[in-house]
C-alpha positions in Angstrom: -100.9 7.5 43.9 -100.4 11.1 43.0 -103.4 13.4 43.1 -103.9 16.9 41.9 -104.2 19.6 44.6 -107.7 20.1 46.0 -108.9 16.6 44.9 -110.9 14.8 47.6 -110.3 11.2 48.3 -111.9 8.7 50.6 -109.4 5.9 50.7 -106.1 7.5 51.5 -103.1 7.0 53.8 -103.3 8.7 57.2 -100.2 10.7 56.3 -102.1 12.3 53.4 -105.3 13.0 55.3 -106.4 16.4 56.7 -105.2 16.6 60.3 -108.2 18.8 61.3 -110.8 16.2 60.3 -111.4 13.1 62.4 -110.3 10.0 60.5 -112.8 7.5 62.0 -115.9 8.4 59.9 -113.8 8.4 56.7 -112.2 5.1 57.6 -115.6 3.6 58.3 -117.0 4.9 55.0 -113.9 3.5 53.2 -114.4 0.1 54.8 -118.1 0.2 53.9 -117.4 1.1 50.3 -114.8 -1.6 49.8 -117.2 -4.1 51.4 -119.8 -3.0 48.9 -117.5 -3.7 46.0 -117.0 -7.3 47.3 -120.6 -8.2 48.0 -124.0 -6.5 47.6 -124.5 -3.8 50.3 -127.6 -1.7 50.7 -125.7 1.3 52.1 -123.3 1.5 49.2 -125.3 4.1 47.2 -125.7 6.4 50.1 -122.0 6.2 50.9 -121.0 7.0 47.4 -123.4 9.9 47.3 -122.4 11.2 50.8 -118.7 11.4 49.7 -119.5 12.4 46.1 -117.4 9.5 44.9 -117.0 9.5 41.1 -113.9 7.4 40.4 -112.4 4.1 41.7 -108.7 3.4 41.4 -107.6 -0.2 42.1 -104.6 -2.4 41.4 -105.0 -4.8 38.5 -104.0 -7.6 40.7 -107.0 -6.9 43.0 -109.7 -6.5 40.3 -111.2 -9.9 40.9 -111.7 -9.2 44.6 -114.5 -6.7 43.7 -117.2 -8.5 41.8 -119.7 -5.7 42.5 -117.4 -3.1 40.9 -119.3 -3.0 37.6 -122.6 -2.2 39.4 -121.1 1.0 40.9 -118.3 1.9 38.5 -119.2 0.6 35.1 -116.8 2.6 32.9 -113.1 1.8 32.5 -111.4 5.2 32.1 -107.8 4.2 32.1 -105.6 1.2 32.6 -101.8 0.6 32.8 -99.6 -2.2 33.9 -100.5 -1.7 37.5 -103.8 0.1 37.9 -107.4 0.4 36.7 -109.4 3.6 36.9 -113.2 3.3 36.7 -115.9 6.0 36.6 -119.5 6.0 37.8 -120.6 8.2 34.8 
């Protein structure tokens, strides 16, 4: 995944993360957000707000793993042969 400079991301590879920020809180938030896409999770809204998450990028092959996706990211913004991009707004 290529991102424009200065774009924030929650779910990223360690090699792309800021070396001056502890990874553990972001990794826990990432795990909580993906869990909230798989099953109802009361903390999902606060996690999305805390990290100001507005988009979700997933592989098309994984779309069915996230039945709660439509609740949090209802708008399909873009699709191609490999990925789906959804928006909260």
